N, C-alpha and C positions, 0 to 999 in steps of 0.2 A: 283693216279692222277699226271699228268705231271706238273712240275713247269715251270714258264716263262723262267728260266735259261736253263732248258732242252729243251724247245721249240726252243729257239734261237740256241742252240747247234745242234739240229736236222736240222735246216736250214743250218748251217755251214757244216754239214755232207752231205746234198744234193749238196752243192757246191763241196765238196771233191769227191763225186761220179761223177760229171761232169768231173773233172780232170781225174779221173780213166778211164772213158769211152773214153777219147781222148789220153790216153797214158802218161799223166802227173802224177807225184807223187801226190797221192790223199790227198791234204790238202785243206781245205775250211775255209772261214772266213765270218763273217757278222759283221757289225758295227751297234750299236744300240744307239739311242738318244731318251730320254724320252719314253722309252718302245716301240719304233718303229724301224724297220730295215730301215736304210737309205742307206746302200750299201752292196754289196756282192762281193766276189772274190774267185777264186780258182787258183791254180798254173797254170801258162801259160809260164813257163820258156822255155820249149822245143819248143812248137808251136810258141811262140813269139820271139824265138831266143834272149832271154834277161835274163841274170842271176838275174835281180832284180824283175822279175815278180812273186814273191811269193804271195800266197793268201792274206797275211796281207797287203802287199804293194799295191796290186790291190784294195783291199777294202778301204784302207786309201786314195788313190788317188781319188777314186770315191766319197767318203764321203766329202773330201775337196771341190770338185767341186759342189756337191749338196748343201753344206752349204755356199759356197763362202768364205771359210776361211780355212787356213792351220792348225789352232788350233782346235783341236777336244776335248776340255777340258771336256765337259760333256758326252762324248761318252764312250761306253763299247765295247770291242772287244771280239768276240767269235771265237775261232779258234780250229780246231780239233787236232792239234799237237803243242806242246810247241814251241814258236817262237825262231828263231835263232838270232844271234847277230845283223845281218843286220836289221831284222824286229824289234827287240827290240829297236834299234837306232831310227827307224822311229816312233815307238810307243811313245818313250820318246819325240822326237822332236814335235810330234803332240799333246802331252800332254793328251793322252788318260787316262781316269780316272781308268779304271779297265780292266784287261785281264782275260778271262775265257778260259781255254784250256782243251782239252779232255785227251790227253795222253802225258806223258813226252817224250822227245827225248834225249836219253843218248849220242848220237854222236854230236848233234849240239845245243841242248837246252840251252838257255841263262838265263832262269829264275830260274830253280831249279836243272837242271841237270849238264851240263858241266861247266857253268860259275857262276851260282847261284846269279845272280843280283837281284833276288827277295828279298833277305834278306839284301843285301848290299845297303844302301841308300847313294850312292856316287854321284848321278846325281842331277841336280837342280830340276828335276821333279820326284816326287815319285809316283809310281803307286801301285795299289792294284792288287792282283791276286787270283784266285781260280782255282785249278786243279782237274782233275778226273771227269769232267762233261761228262756223257755218255761215260765214258772211254773205256768200252769194245768195243762198236761199232767203235769208233775212231781208237783204236789200231788194231782191226780186219781188218778194211779196208786197212790200210797201210801195215799190214803184208801180206794180200792176194795179194796186188800189187807186193810186192817184191818177194813173193813166185812164182808168175807167171813169173816174170822177170828172176828169176834164172832157171826156167824150159826151157826157150828159149835158 
């Protein structure tokens, strides 16, 4: 039986697939409040010609507009790949309660991989996190994307 956490991560994977289909690095995110998805996002960096259009940032911006507040205190973020330092900064400033991510990112991950901010409670906002949610599907999608890119 599929859990709610897996259900939300599967929705983030759908967003990542949208990115994949338009040539963007396939990362997807959904923001959840009170058990309901309030926003979605996928990478739009290339097509939007904007280095800040990561899936997490897109979802955070949309959620803030939906709620009419830049503070997302009671929200949870589901993202297919471990957030980078830019996205983690936005997550902290938005006061997101918990981050769920599928697969670590050894090159840019800021929670457990490269910078390990998940354990270091140095910011004024402390977040919870859980990793490895539907990890195989998240990892396989991003690996498939970069394999195809290398073949070109």
